[in-house]
C-alpha positions, 0 to 999 in steps of 0.5 A: 725375472720377467717370467714371474707373474708378480713381476709383470704386474709390478712392471705394468703398474709402474709404467702406468703410474709413471706415465700418468705422473709424467703427463700430469707433471708436464701439464702443470709445468716443465720443471714439475715434469722433469722432477717427476721423470727423475723420481720415476727413474730413481724408483725404477732403478731401485725396483728393478735393482732390488728384484735383480738382487733378490732373484740372484740370491734365489738362484744361488740358493737353488744351486746350493739345494741342488748340490745338497740333493746330489750328495754334497755334504759340504754345502751349507746354505748361505745367509740371506737377510731379505725377510721372506728369503731369510725365513725360507733359508732357516726352514731349509737349513732345518730340513737339510739337517733333519734329512742328514740325520735320517740319512746317517741313521739309515746308513747305520741301520743298513750296516747293522742289518748287513751284520745281522744277515751275516750272523744269521747266515753263519748260524743257519749254515753251521747246523746244515753242514753238520747234518750233511756230514752226518748223512754222508757217514750213514751207509746205504745198508742202514735202516731208514734209507728212505727217510734219509733220502727225504732228509737230503731232499728237504735239506736241499730245499732249506739251503735254497730257501735260506740262500734266496732269503739272504739274497733278498735281504741283502738286496732290500738292505742295499748292501750289494754293490753291483758291478758295472761291466759290459755283458753280452747276451750270448755270454749270459745265456750260455752260462745260465743254460748250462745247468738246465741242459740235462733237465731239458733233454729229459723233458724233451724240450728244445732251445732256440736262441737269437742273441745279439747285443749287450748291456751293463750290469753284474754277470753273477747276479744277472745269472741268478735272475735269469736262471730263476726266470728260465727255471720257471719256464722249464718247470711249467712246460712239458715237451716244447720249445724254449725261445730266447731272443735279444736285441739292442738299440740306443735306448735299451737292451732287450731280451725276450724269454718265451716257452710253449707251455700252457701260459700264465693264469690271468689272475697270476699275472697281477701278483706274479712277482710278489714275494712268496706268491704261489700261482695256481699251477705252482708245484708243492715245492714252490715257495714263491721266491724265484721270480720276486728275486729275479725282478729285484735284481733286474730293477737294481741294475736299471732294468724292467721285467714284464710277464705276459702270455704270448698270442700264440700260447705260452708264457713270455718274459720281457726284460729291458736294461736301459742305458740311462736312469728311467 
């Protein structure tokens, strides 16, 4: 209460006036002095008592607001009858009611978006499945074999694009419930690297790992994120080495992925994780979704990702999973 500047001013003014009144009263007559002392004490008790009650109400209102912010929908602000506090209470009640309406509306929109995404997924996958079945029924000796192979290639690309867009939409809608499980980096990288073993061998690339530590997250979605990061490194490097190192400390778990390729263009570093952004060295088949999706997944698991060029050459991605919300 006494940290309030207004209260300090009031106390100082009260002390000065009371002191002056007591001196003047006792100078006139002893009875006048005692009367002035009694009045000062009564006024002092009233002043400090009313301020104490007011600050107690304010603390209670603050606690109730804090509970509302932490998701307690059962809290309704208490009734206050003290002028300014009553006005503040009324305005806060209106604000809370409005925020709850917006939260309910947002939840309904999320549910609607989730239903729409599921419907779109079904509608798109059905014709793709039909086309795949028709392609399988065509014999290699038929005419148009070259066109058929091109169709198969494009279908694979469409399936990847549709799958990535649906994943991105689900992340944007907040309809994914990420698991909270302890994942070792050795287990994660082991599962991520398995599909790339043949490709790396064909390109003459080697893998170097120094893996230690673990983090809390969702293994399935983490595989998706790190798979996109590692694929980016492999695609932008011919012969060379892919290095993956991880460590853990009391604040965060960190994993660093580095290649020995040409590195990232300085202009690309600013927009590398933007959706649909294709860098200067991107291939014609790139659609600019992989790294954007990876960042979205990592951030959703209380992590951060940073891309930069290593001082000795090559691109480097640093991912940190924090042990508390940052």
